[in-house]
Legacy VTK file of the C-alpha trace (Angstrom):
# vtk DataFile Version 3.0
C-alpha trace
ASCII
DATASET POLYDATA
POINTS 225 float
122.912 -57.905 -74.349
119.150 -57.345 -74.977
117.149 -56.188 -71.985
114.746 -58.693 -70.496
111.914 -56.170 -70.809
112.206 -56.413 -74.590
112.753 -60.167 -74.863
109.847 -60.631 -77.305
110.626 -57.683 -79.566
111.508 -58.769 -83.112
110.439 -62.373 -82.515
107.777 -64.312 -84.396
105.009 -66.283 -82.695
102.823 -68.159 -85.121
101.648 -65.500 -87.551
102.573 -62.606 -85.285
105.698 -60.459 -85.511
106.363 -58.579 -82.259
106.880 -54.891 -83.071
107.373 -53.249 -79.694
106.604 -53.247 -75.993
103.431 -51.494 -74.828
102.330 -50.306 -71.411
101.828 -53.168 -68.967
98.379 -54.646 -68.544
97.041 -54.615 -64.974
94.447 -57.284 -64.246
91.503 -56.761 -61.836
93.309 -59.096 -59.423
96.288 -56.728 -59.392
98.535 -58.994 -61.445
100.748 -57.167 -63.964
101.640 -58.593 -67.382
103.731 -57.266 -70.227
101.838 -56.313 -73.364
103.176 -56.232 -76.917
102.169 -54.694 -80.203
102.211 -57.416 -82.854
101.742 -57.347 -86.611
100.010 -60.320 -88.212
101.036 -61.726 -91.601
97.657 -60.557 -92.936
98.616 -56.962 -92.110
96.475 -56.386 -89.031
97.992 -55.214 -85.750
97.008 -56.533 -82.345
98.120 -56.012 -78.748
98.901 -59.313 -77.024
99.927 -60.265 -73.499
103.455 -61.641 -73.275
102.181 -64.640 -71.295
99.821 -65.525 -74.162
102.617 -65.261 -76.728
104.883 -67.490 -74.665
102.169 -70.101 -74.085
101.180 -70.114 -77.767
97.648 -69.082 -76.836
97.614 -66.205 -79.330
99.182 -66.886 -82.721
97.365 -64.464 -85.009
95.124 -61.418 -85.058
92.145 -63.780 -85.300
92.475 -64.739 -88.961
93.898 -68.156 -88.083
90.819 -69.032 -86.038
88.507 -68.025 -88.897
90.428 -70.147 -91.392
90.552 -73.127 -89.033
86.819 -73.053 -88.297
86.121 -72.712 -91.996
88.167 -75.830 -92.762
86.482 -77.729 -89.948
83.160 -76.765 -91.412
84.167 -78.090 -94.820
85.454 -81.306 -93.248
82.137 -81.808 -91.443
80.110 -81.709 -94.622
79.530 -85.456 -94.491
77.716 -84.859 -91.213
75.610 -82.019 -92.510
78.120 -79.191 -92.450
76.403 -77.393 -89.622
79.551 -75.921 -88.090
79.825 -72.143 -87.947
82.449 -72.194 -90.671
80.287 -73.885 -93.298
79.081 -71.711 -96.142
75.385 -70.907 -96.470
75.174 -72.332 -100.001
76.147 -75.753 -98.680
73.692 -75.578 -95.777
70.817 -74.733 -98.125
71.681 -77.589 -100.480
72.205 -80.074 -97.657
68.842 -79.343 -96.065
67.144 -79.534 -99.473
68.815 -82.904 -100.087
67.653 -84.266 -96.717
64.142 -82.993 -97.435
64.181 -84.780 -100.798
65.185 -88.043 -99.140
62.369 -87.787 -96.604
59.788 -86.916 -99.262
60.803 -89.867 -101.411
60.536 -92.325 -98.526
57.060 -90.990 -97.749
56.128 -91.688 -101.379
57.518 -95.210 -101.282
60.832 -94.983 -103.115
64.491 -94.127 -102.488
66.159 -91.267 -104.334
69.615 -91.901 -105.807
70.380 -88.159 -105.862
73.644 -87.143 -104.224
74.277 -83.751 -102.689
76.534 -82.889 -105.618
73.634 -83.512 -108.039
71.690 -80.545 -106.748
71.919 -77.331 -108.818
73.598 -74.153 -107.631
71.379 -72.053 -105.407
72.234 -68.717 -106.985
71.322 -65.289 -105.624
67.944 -64.645 -107.249
64.638 -66.480 -107.623
64.344 -67.420 -111.323
60.539 -67.041 -111.109
60.135 -63.595 -109.513
63.657 -62.232 -109.897
63.796 -61.372 -106.182
67.010 -61.786 -104.224
67.209 -64.852 -102.016
67.445 -64.252 -98.287
69.341 -67.390 -97.271
69.419 -66.504 -93.599
66.647 -64.823 -91.702
66.301 -64.925 -87.922
68.567 -67.958 -87.820
66.388 -69.972 -90.183
66.941 -71.041 -93.767
63.341 -72.047 -94.393
59.767 -70.949 -94.777
59.879 -67.274 -95.404
58.908 -65.788 -98.768
62.415 -65.097 -100.078
64.171 -68.233 -98.822
65.518 -70.615 -101.499
63.520 -73.813 -101.901
64.186 -76.857 -104.100
61.598 -77.398 -106.829
60.842 -79.843 -109.630
60.027 -77.805 -112.731
57.980 -80.756 -113.988
56.263 -82.128 -110.847
55.488 -85.420 -112.576
59.168 -86.435 -112.705
60.564 -88.206 -109.601
63.578 -87.159 -107.548
66.108 -89.316 -109.421
69.584 -88.583 -110.712
68.615 -88.994 -114.353
66.138 -86.141 -113.878
68.467 -83.867 -111.928
68.147 -81.250 -114.689
64.510 -80.913 -113.615
65.567 -79.463 -110.248
65.859 -75.766 -109.541
66.029 -73.488 -106.502
63.186 -70.973 -106.468
61.829 -68.783 -103.673
59.685 -70.433 -101.037
56.791 -68.163 -102.007
56.995 -69.203 -105.676
57.184 -72.855 -104.642
54.231 -72.495 -102.296
52.114 -70.817 -104.982
53.137 -73.419 -107.565
52.555 -76.379 -105.243
50.141 -78.781 -107.011
48.838 -76.554 -109.777
49.313 -77.317 -113.487
50.291 -74.839 -116.196
46.759 -75.028 -117.633
45.221 -74.287 -114.235
47.483 -71.296 -113.722
46.551 -69.965 -117.168
42.889 -70.136 -116.157
43.667 -68.377 -112.876
45.522 -65.645 -114.781
42.546 -65.238 -117.114
40.232 -64.953 -114.117
42.478 -62.378 -112.436
42.730 -60.381 -115.673
38.921 -60.204 -115.816
39.016 -58.889 -112.269
41.520 -56.250 -113.367
39.225 -55.173 -116.210
36.316 -54.807 -113.771
38.540 -52.746 -111.481
39.549 -50.471 -114.356
35.909 -49.985 -115.375
35.010 -49.186 -111.783
37.758 -46.567 -111.670
36.264 -44.902 -114.745
32.851 -44.910 -113.140
34.271 -43.409 -109.930
35.748 -40.557 -111.961
32.238 -39.546 -113.195
29.820 -37.489 -111.061
27.258 -39.647 -109.329
24.238 -38.946 -107.166
25.612 -41.571 -104.798
29.044 -39.965 -104.527
30.925 -42.888 -106.063
30.701 -46.667 -105.895
31.380 -46.943 -102.174
28.607 -44.480 -101.312
26.363 -46.266 -103.789
27.007 -49.573 -102.073
26.262 -48.095 -98.646
23.052 -46.558 -99.981
22.002 -49.869 -101.555
22.574 -51.671 -98.245
20.431 -49.115 -96.366
17.643 -49.464 -98.907
LINES 1 226
225 0 1 2 3 4 5 6 7 8 9 10 11 12 13 14 15 16 17 18 19 20 21 22 23 24 25 26 27 28 29 30 31 32 33 34 35 36 37 38 39 40 41 42 43 44 45 46 47 48 49 50 51 52 53 54 55 56 57 58 59 60 61 62 63 64 65 66 67 68 69 70 71 72 73 74 75 76 77 78 79 80 81 82 83 84 85 86 87 88 89 90 91 92 93 94 95 96 97 98 99 100 101 102 103 104 105 106 107 108 109 110 111 112 113 114 115 116 117 118 119 120 121 122 123 124 125 126 127 128 129 130 131 132 133 134 135 136 137 138 139 140 141 142 143 144 145 146 147 148 149 150 151 152 153 154 155 156 157 158 159 160 161 162 163 164 165 166 167 168 169 170 171 172 173 174 175 176 177 178 179 180 181 182 183 184 185 186 187 188 189 190 191 192 193 194 195 196 197 198 199 200 201 202 203 204 205 206 207 208 209 210 211 212 213 214 215 216 217 218 219 220 221 222 223 224
């Protein structure tokens, strides 16, 4: 007849197989409980109180809880998917979809886009090639490397037939793009390139001996005069 002290050994509780008895656990109150070494179906080992095994309180090494919360998160997607188990990709797309709806109402029309119509977020900004930071300080929005939904052609509305016009780019790229046209950006680039040429010429001048000791000294001298 098996000893009472080893009544759990060899038994299965949920995902746990009881391997052997461990040293008793003594609670701060002075209560003493048996403790057991258990092996989970996933391969991890965990020490569990006998009272928790008997009551069904502990049924895995923790993997069951993770899987359950994940499924709950997926089930809650119709309500935004904000549970801890929801994946970040879905959260980003859901918030972008809600933002689209609000923007359209402000502009006087309703968007027929569904959440499933939005493109994949991906890992990199297609404009700058920088990696998306989908979570930063608990926020998904408004930092330079956060993904942001964008209309490649800003003249097309947020409608399902134009869903191919949507793309996730970094918040910084979206902010810079904002209301500018391609022609305007070309002019800005031309202007900046002229500034670069001036800078290069100035560098050449700085490399030559000067009675003013360089451009900065020259500027200070000119101000004094």
